C-alpha positions as CSV (number, residue, x, y, z in Angstrom):
1,M,-32.2,9.6,2.9
2,G,-28.6,9.6,4.6
3,V,-25.8,7.3,3.5
4,E,-26.1,3.9,4.8
5,S,-23.7,3.1,7.5
6,L,-21.2,0.0,7.3
7,E,-22.9,-1.3,10.3
8,S,-26.3,-1.2,8.7
9,A,-25.1,-2.7,5.6
10,I,-23.3,-5.5,7.5
11,Q,-26.6,-6.2,9.3
12,R,-28.9,-6.2,6.1
13,V,-26.4,-8.6,4.2
14,G,-25.8,-10.9,7.2
15,S,-21.9,-10.9,7.6
16,P,-18.8,-8.7,6.8
17,V,-17.5,-11.1,4.4
18,E,-20.7,-11.6,2.5
19,L,-20.9,-7.8,2.2
20,L,-17.3,-7.1,1.1
21,R,-17.1,-10.5,-1.0
22,N,-19.9,-9.0,-3.3
23,S,-19.1,-5.3,-3.1
24,T,-19.2,-3.3,-6.4
25,Y,-16.5,-0.9,-5.1
26,R,-13.5,-0.6,-7.4
27,P,-10.1,-2.5,-7.0
28,M,-7.0,-0.5,-6.5
29,T,-7.1,2.7,-8.8
30,F,-4.6,4.9,-9.9
31,P,-6.4,7.7,-11.8
32,V,-3.3,8.8,-13.9
33,A,-2.5,7.6,-17.4
34,P,-2.1,3.9,-17.5
35,E,1.1,4.2,-19.6
36,F,3.2,6.9,-21.4
37,T,5.2,4.6,-23.5
38,N,4.6,0.7,-22.3
39,W,4.6,-0.7,-18.8
40,R,7.6,-2.8,-19.5
41,S,10.0,-0.2,-20.3
42,E,8.4,1.9,-17.5
43,Q,9.1,-0.6,-14.9
44,Q,12.8,-1.1,-16.1
45,S,13.4,2.7,-15.9
46,W,13.7,2.7,-12.1
47,R,16.5,0.3,-12.3
48,S,18.3,1.6,-15.4
49,S,17.9,5.4,-15.3
50,C,15.1,7.3,-13.6
51,A,11.1,6.8,-13.3
52,L,9.1,9.8,-12.8
53,L,5.8,8.7,-11.4
54,D,2.6,10.9,-10.6
55,Q,1.6,10.4,-7.0
56,S,-0.8,13.5,-7.0
57,H,-4.1,11.7,-7.5
58,H,-4.5,8.2,-5.9
59,M,-3.9,8.8,-2.2
60,T,-5.9,10.8,0.5
61,D,-4.6,13.3,2.6
62,L,-5.5,14.0,6.4
63,Y,-3.8,17.2,7.7
64,I,-3.8,17.1,11.6
65,S,-2.8,20.2,13.4
66,G,-3.2,21.6,16.9
67,T,-1.5,21.0,20.3
68,D,-2.8,17.6,20.8
69,A,-2.0,16.1,17.2
70,L,1.1,14.4,18.1
71,R,-1.0,13.1,21.1
72,L,-3.6,11.7,18.7
73,L,-1.0,10.0,16.6
74,S,0.8,8.5,19.5
75,D,-2.4,7.1,21.1
76,F,-3.2,4.9,17.9
77,G,0.2,4.4,16.3
78,V,2.5,1.5,17.3
79,N,5.5,3.7,16.1
80,T,8.0,5.6,18.4
81,F,7.6,9.2,18.3
82,K,10.8,10.2,20.0
83,N,12.7,12.7,18.1
84,F,9.9,12.9,15.5
85,T,10.2,16.4,14.8
86,A,9.3,18.8,11.7
87,G,11.1,17.8,8.6
88,K,10.9,13.8,9.2
89,A,8.5,11.2,7.9
90,K,7.4,7.5,8.9
91,Q,5.3,4.4,8.0
92,Y,2.5,5.0,10.4
93,V,0.9,1.8,11.7
94,A,-2.4,1.4,13.5
95,V,-3.9,-1.6,15.3
96,N,-7.0,-2.5,17.2
97,Q,-7.3,-3.4,20.9
98,D,-6.2,-7.1,20.2
99,G,-3.1,-6.1,18.3
100,H,-4.6,-6.8,14.6
101,F,-3.8,-4.5,11.7
102,I,-5.9,-1.7,11.0
103,G,-4.1,0.0,8.5
104,D,-0.9,2.1,7.7
105,A,0.0,5.4,5.7
106,I,3.0,7.8,5.2
107,L,3.1,10.3,8.0
108,F,4.7,13.7,7.3
109,A,5.7,16.0,10.3
110,L,5.5,19.4,8.3
111,E,5.9,21.8,11.0
112,D,5.4,21.8,14.8
113,D,2.0,20.5,15.4
114,L,1.1,20.1,11.7
115,F,0.9,16.7,10.4
116,D,-0.2,14.9,7.0
117,V,-1.1,11.5,6.8
118,V,-1.0,10.4,3.2
119,G,-2.5,7.0,2.1
120,H,-5.5,4.7,1.5
121,K,-8.5,5.9,3.6
122,T,-8.6,2.9,5.9
123,V,-6.3,4.3,8.6
124,I,-7.1,7.9,7.8
125,N,-10.8,7.1,8.8
126,W,-9.7,5.5,11.9
127,L,-7.8,8.6,12.9
128,Q,-10.3,11.1,11.9
129,Y,-13.0,9.2,13.9
130,N,-10.9,9.0,16.8
131,A,-10.1,12.9,16.6
132,E,-13.8,13.5,16.2
133,K,-14.9,11.2,19.2
134,G,-12.0,11.8,21.8
135,D,-10.8,14.6,23.8
136,Y,-8.2,15.9,21.3
137,D,-7.5,19.7,20.7
138,V,-7.0,19.3,17.0
139,T,-8.2,20.5,13.7
140,L,-8.5,18.2,10.8
141,E,-8.5,19.1,7.0
142,R,-9.1,16.3,4.6
143,D,-8.4,16.0,0.8
144,E,-9.8,12.9,-0.9
145,N,-8.0,11.2,-3.6
146,S,-8.9,12.5,-7.1
147,Y,-11.3,9.5,-7.7
148,D,-13.4,10.2,-4.8
149,R,-13.0,14.1,-4.7
150,P,-16.3,15.9,-5.6
151,S,-14.7,18.5,-7.5
152,G,-11.4,20.5,-8.2
153,P,-7.9,19.4,-8.2
154,P,-5.7,18.1,-5.3
155,K,-4.4,20.4,-2.5
156,L,-0.8,19.3,-3.4
157,Y,1.1,17.9,-6.5
158,R,3.4,14.9,-5.7
159,Y,6.1,13.5,-8.2
160,E,8.3,10.5,-7.5
161,L,11.8,10.5,-9.0
162,Q,13.3,6.9,-8.5
163,G,16.3,5.4,-10.1
164,P,20.2,5.5,-10.4
165,T,20.0,8.8,-12.2
166,A,17.5,10.4,-9.7
167,K,20.5,12.2,-7.8
168,S,21.9,14.0,-11.0
169,I,18.4,15.0,-12.0
170,V,17.9,16.7,-9.0
171,E,21.4,18.5,-8.6
172,K,20.9,19.9,-12.1
173,L,17.4,20.9,-11.4
174,T,18.5,22.9,-8.2
175,G,21.9,24.0,-9.6
176,E,23.2,22.7,-6.2
177,P,25.1,19.5,-5.0
178,L,22.6,17.1,-3.4
179,P,22.7,17.6,0.6
180,D,23.1,14.8,2.8
181,I,19.5,13.7,3.7
182,K,18.8,10.8,5.8
183,F,16.2,8.2,4.6
184,F,12.5,9.4,5.4
185,N,13.9,12.7,6.2
186,M,12.9,16.0,4.3
187,T,14.5,19.2,2.7
188,E,13.7,22.0,0.4
189,F,14.7,22.6,-3.1
190,T,14.1,25.5,-5.5
191,I,12.8,24.3,-8.5
192,A,11.3,26.4,-11.5
193,G,11.3,29.2,-9.0
194,H,9.3,27.5,-6.6
195,R,9.9,26.3,-2.9
196,V,9.6,22.3,-3.3
197,R,9.4,20.1,-0.2
198,A,11.5,16.8,-0.9
199,L,11.3,13.4,1.0
200,R,14.2,11.3,0.8
201,H,12.8,8.0,-0.4
202,G,13.8,4.7,-1.9
203,M,11.0,3.0,-3.3
204,A,11.9,-0.2,-5.2
205,G,15.2,0.0,-3.7
206,Q,16.6,2.7,-5.8
207,P,17.5,6.2,-4.6
208,G,14.9,8.9,-5.1
209,F,12.9,11.6,-3.9
210,E,9.1,12.5,-3.4
211,L,8.8,16.1,-4.5
212,F,5.6,18.0,-3.4
213,G,4.1,21.5,-3.1
214,P,1.0,23.6,-3.9
215,W,-1.0,22.3,-6.7
216,A,-0.8,25.6,-8.7
217,E,2.9,25.2,-9.1
218,G,3.0,21.9,-10.1
219,D,3.0,22.4,-13.9
220,D,5.9,24.5,-13.6
221,V,7.8,21.9,-11.6
222,L,6.8,19.1,-13.8
223,A,8.2,21.1,-16.8
224,A,11.2,21.5,-15.4
225,I,11.9,18.0,-14.5
226,L,10.8,16.8,-17.9
227,E,13.3,19.3,-19.6
228,V,16.2,18.4,-17.2
229,G,15.5,14.5,-17.3
230,K,15.9,14.3,-21.2
231,E,19.9,14.2,-20.4
232,F,19.6,11.3,-18.0
233,D,17.1,9.3,-19.6
234,L,14.1,10.0,-17.4
235,V,11.0,7.9,-18.4
236,R,7.4,8.9,-17.2
237,A,5.8,5.7,-15.6
238,G,2.0,5.5,-15.6
239,A,-0.4,3.7,-13.3
240,K,0.3,0.1,-14.6
241,A,4.1,0.2,-13.9
242,Y,3.8,2.4,-10.7
243,S,1.2,-0.2,-9.3
244,T,3.9,-3.0,-9.5
245,A,6.8,-1.1,-7.7
246,N,5.4,-2.5,-4.2
247,L,6.2,-6.0,-5.6
248,E,10.0,-5.2,-5.6
249,S,10.2,-3.4,-2.2
250,G,7.8,-5.7,-0.3
251,W,5.2,-3.5,0.9
252,I,1.8,-5.1,1.1
253,P,-0.6,-2.0,0.2
254,T,-3.8,-3.5,1.9
255,A,-4.9,-6.1,4.4
256,V,-8.5,-6.2,5.6
257,P,-9.1,-4.0,8.5
258,A,-9.6,-5.5,12.1
259,I,-12.2,-3.3,12.8
260,F,-15.3,-5.9,13.1
261,G,-15.6,-6.8,16.7
262,P,-18.2,-5.5,19.0
263,E,-16.1,-2.9,20.5
264,M,-16.0,-1.1,17.0
265,A,-19.7,-0.9,16.3
266,D,-19.9,2.7,16.8
267,Y,-17.0,3.1,14.5
268,R,-18.7,1.1,11.9
269,E,-21.9,3.3,12.3
270,W,-19.6,6.3,11.7
271,L,-18.2,4.7,8.6
272,G,-20.4,4.6,5.2
273,A,-21.4,1.3,3.7
274,D,-18.9,2.1,0.7
275,A,-15.9,3.2,3.1
276,L,-13.6,-0.2,3.0
277,G,-13.8,-1.8,-0.7
278,S,-14.2,-5.1,-2.1
279,L,-12.9,-8.4,-0.8
280,G,-11.5,-11.0,-3.3
281,G,-9.5,-14.1,-3.8
282,S,-9.6,-17.8,-2.8
283,M,-9.7,-17.3,0.8
284,D,-13.2,-18.5,1.6
285,S,-13.8,-18.3,5.5
286,A,-17.0,-17.0,6.6
287,E,-15.2,-15.5,9.7
288,I,-13.8,-12.3,9.1
289,T,-11.3,-12.6,11.6
290,D,-9.7,-15.2,9.6
291,Y,-8.6,-12.6,7.5
292,Y,-7.0,-10.3,9.9
293,V,-3.2,-9.9,10.0
294,T,-0.9,-8.6,12.8
295,P,2.0,-6.0,12.0
296,Y,4.4,-9.0,12.5
297,D,2.7,-11.1,9.9
298,I,3.2,-8.5,7.1
299,G,6.6,-6.8,7.9
300,Y,6.0,-4.2,10.5
301,G,7.5,-5.8,13.5
302,R,10.5,-3.5,13.6
303,T,7.9,-0.6,13.4
304,V,6.3,-1.7,16.6
305,K,7.7,0.3,19.8
306,F,6.9,-0.2,23.2
307,D,8.2,3.0,24.7
308,H,4.6,4.5,24.8
309,D,1.1,3.5,25.7
310,F,-1.1,3.2,22.4
311,L,-4.1,1.0,21.7
312,G,-3.4,-2.5,21.2
313,R,0.0,-2.7,23.0
314,E,-0.6,-5.0,25.6
315,A,-1.9,-7.6,23.0
316,L,1.1,-6.9,20.8
317,E,3.5,-7.3,23.5
318,K,2.2,-11.0,23.6
319,I,2.0,-11.3,20.1
320,A,5.6,-10.1,19.8
321,E,6.6,-13.1,21.7
322,N,4.9,-15.6,19.8
323,A,4.4,-14.6,16.1
324,E,3.1,-17.2,14.0
325,R,3.5,-15.8,10.6
326,T,6.0,-13.7,8.6
327,K,6.0,-11.7,5.2
328,V,7.8,-13.4,2.2
329,T,7.6,-13.1,-1.6
330,L,6.2,-16.1,-3.2
331,V,7.5,-16.6,-6.8
332,W,4.9,-18.5,-9.0
333,N,5.8,-21.4,-11.0
334,S,6.1,-20.2,-14.8
335,D,4.4,-23.3,-16.2
336,D,1.5,-23.0,-14.0
337,V,1.0,-19.2,-14.7
338,A,1.3,-20.0,-18.3
339,A,-1.1,-22.8,-18.1
340,A,-3.6,-20.4,-16.2
341,M,-3.3,-17.9,-19.0
342,R,-3.5,-20.5,-21.7
343,S,-6.8,-21.7,-20.5
344,L,-8.6,-18.4,-21.9
345,F,-7.7,-20.3,-25.3
346,E,-8.8,-23.7,-24.5
347,A,-12.3,-25.4,-24.5
348,G,-14.1,-25.4,-21.2
349,T,-14.3,-22.9,-18.3
350,P,-10.8,-21.0,-18.2
351,A,-8.8,-20.0,-14.9
352,K,-9.3,-16.6,-13.4
353,Y,-8.0,-13.9,-15.6
354,L,-4.4,-13.0,-14.6
355,E,-3.9,-9.3,-15.9
356,L,-0.5,-7.8,-16.5
357,P,1.3,-6.2,-14.8
358,K,-0.9,-6.1,-11.4
359,S,-3.4,-9.1,-11.4
360,R,-5.6,-8.1,-8.2
361,Y,-8.9,-7.7,-8.7
362,A,-10.4,-6.4,-5.5
363,F,-9.3,-3.9,-3.0
364,F,-8.5,-6.4,-0.5
365,Q,-6.8,-9.4,-2.4
366,V,-6.8,-12.5,-0.2
367,D,-5.8,-15.9,-1.7
368,K,-5.0,-19.2,0.2
369,V,-1.4,-20.5,0.4
370,V,-1.3,-23.9,0.8
371,R,0.9,-27.2,1.3
372,N,-0.1,-30.7,1.4
373,G,-3.7,-29.6,1.2
374,E,-3.5,-27.4,4.4
375,Q,-3.7,-23.7,4.4
376,V,-0.5,-22.1,5.5
377,G,-0.8,-18.5,4.8
378,M,-2.3,-15.7,2.8
379,S,-1.3,-14.1,-0.6
380,L,-2.1,-10.6,-0.2
381,D,-0.9,-8.9,-3.5
382,L,0.3,-10.0,-6.7
383,G,1.9,-9.3,-10.2
384,Y,4.9,-9.5,-12.8
385,I,8.2,-8.0,-12.5
386,V,9.6,-7.3,-15.7
387,N,13.2,-6.6,-14.0
388,E,13.1,-10.1,-12.7
389,Q,10.8,-11.9,-15.3
390,E,9.0,-13.4,-12.6
391,F,5.2,-13.5,-11.5
392,V,5.0,-13.0,-7.8
393,S,2.9,-12.4,-4.9
394,L,3.5,-10.9,-1.5
395,A,2.3,-13.2,1.3
396,T,2.1,-14.0,5.0
397,V,3.0,-17.7,5.7
398,D,3.8,-19.9,8.8
399,K,7.3,-19.2,10.1
400,A,8.2,-22.7,9.8
401,L,7.6,-22.6,5.9
402,A,9.4,-19.1,5.7
403,A,13.0,-20.3,4.4
404,P,13.7,-19.6,0.9
405,G,13.2,-22.4,-1.5
406,T,10.3,-23.9,0.6
407,K,7.5,-25.1,-2.0
408,V,3.8,-24.1,-1.5
409,S,0.9,-23.3,-3.7
410,V,-1.5,-20.6,-4.2
411,V,-5.1,-21.2,-4.9
412,W,-6.2,-18.8,-7.5
413,G,-9.7,-17.9,-8.4
414,E,-13.0,-17.8,-6.2
415,Q,-15.4,-20.6,-5.4
416,P,-18.1,-19.9,-5.3
417,V,-17.7,-16.9,-7.9
418,S,-18.8,-13.7,-6.5
419,A,-20.8,-10.6,-7.7
420,K,-18.0,-8.3,-7.9
421,P,-17.9,-6.5,-11.4
422,A,-14.3,-7.7,-12.1
423,V,-15.0,-11.3,-11.7
424,E,-16.2,-13.5,-14.2
425,R,-17.1,-17.2,-14.7
426,H,-14.0,-19.1,-14.3
427,R,-12.7,-22.2,-12.3
428,Q,-10.1,-22.3,-9.4
429,V,-6.4,-23.8,-10.0
430,E,-3.5,-24.3,-7.8
431,I,-0.3,-22.5,-9.0
432,R,3.1,-23.7,-7.6
433,A,5.1,-21.2,-5.8
434,T,8.6,-21.1,-4.1
435,V,9.2,-19.1,-0.9
436,A,11.7,-16.2,-1.5
437,P,12.7,-13.0,0.7
438,A,10.7,-9.9,0.9
439,P,11.9,-7.7,-0.4
440,Y,12.6,-10.1,-3.3
441,V,14.9,-8.0,-5.3
442,Y,18.5,-8.3,-4.1
443,E,19.2,-4.5,-4.4
444,V,16.2,-3.7,-2.5
445,R,17.0,-5.9,0.5
446,D,20.7,-4.7,0.5
447,N,20.1,-1.0,-0.1
448,Y,16.5,-0.2,1.0
449,R,17.3,1.3,4.2
450,K,20.8,2.8,2.8
451,S,19.4,4.6,0.1
C-alpha cells in the first residue's frame, strides 16, 4: 500500500484544520545535544563571547542544478535575482497565486547554475513539485534532515559561529586577517587543511559565520574550532539555546502554508499526509485560510521585488498597498507567565505547560492575540530570552496596534484540547503582553544588516 496523500488525508478527516490540529507529527526538532553546559549560559554566549552551533542535522537541503535552475527559483520566488551570482545567499520566499505565504529558506548560489535551498521542508517540497511538473531543465538532489533521513550522515556539516569573538576565532583558525565580506556573501577559508565555505551571517544580531563543507571533513574542522576557541571563551550551544536565537533576531520559523485552495489539489495529491506537521495554539477557526499570512505580515515586505514575473506577483502588488498586519515582538507580562507556571502546583486544572526556553508544542504554533475581547493578530513563536530576562513571542498584529507600548493579550492553551502527543489536559488563560519592535533586541535592530 502506498503512502497516503495529504489530499486523501484531508478528505478522510474532513478539513485541513482538523487534520493538522490532531496530527502526531513532531514539533520543531533539533536532533543535536539539548545542552552542552546549560541553555542559560549557552544563550548568553552569543552576546558575551562566541557560540558554536551545529546546524548539520535539522534542515533539509535541495540542490538544484541545470540551465533552468535560476528560472525555476525566480518563477516561484518573490525575491529579486538581479546580480545573484555564485558566492551569494538570500532568504528565499515563496507565495501562492493569491500572495499568501507558502514558506521560506536560505538560498545559496554555490556555482553558476548550482543552488542549495536549505531549511524546513515546506518551501523545498513546493520547489521540487514545480521542478518535476514544469518545463524546467534542472536536476534535483535532496538531502533530508537527520530526523527524516533513512540512513547515513548528512552530505554537509554546518557550524555556526556567532558572537563578539567570532572574528578573532576565524582569524586565528585561518592564520590570516578576515577579508571584507558583505552580509549574506560567501568566501572560502582553509581550516585544518580543508577547504571550508563560509557565509557571512549575523544570527541574533552578532557578527558571525556559517561554515560548511563535506561531512567527512567535519570532525577535523570541529576539532580545530574547539581548540582555537578555548582562548576566546567559545561555548558550544545545544538545541535548547539554538532554538531561541530567532526570538532575538525576529525571524518567524514557521507559518501555516497557503496550499489548501482548489488550484493546489494536485500538489496536495503529490505530498504525503505527513509532509506538513502539526498545528497547535489557541487559534480555533475551522477555516484554514484564517491561518494564512502574507510576506508583509511577517516581516518579508522588503524582500518582495516586482522586477520579475513570479507566482503571486499581481496579488502581492495589491496587498503591498494595503497590508493590514505587521510583525512585532510581544513581551509577555511576567506576573501572568509566573501565574501560568504556578498553576502546575495548585489545585484544579493547570494552564498549558510553558516549557523553557522554547514553549511551542506544535510545528505550526498559532495563538490568538486579543484586545478588548477582539482578535487583533496571531502569535507564531514563543520562548524565554535569558539576555533580556523576558518571555516573548513573535507575532503579526493589526498595524493600528503595532506601536511599541501597546497593550494586548495572548490566549494560551487550546480549547478544546487536541489529540497531539505534546498536549495535556489544561485550561486556557489570557496572558497580558506589551508590543515591542521585531527584532526586539536593540543590538539586532541596529546592527543586523551591518554585521
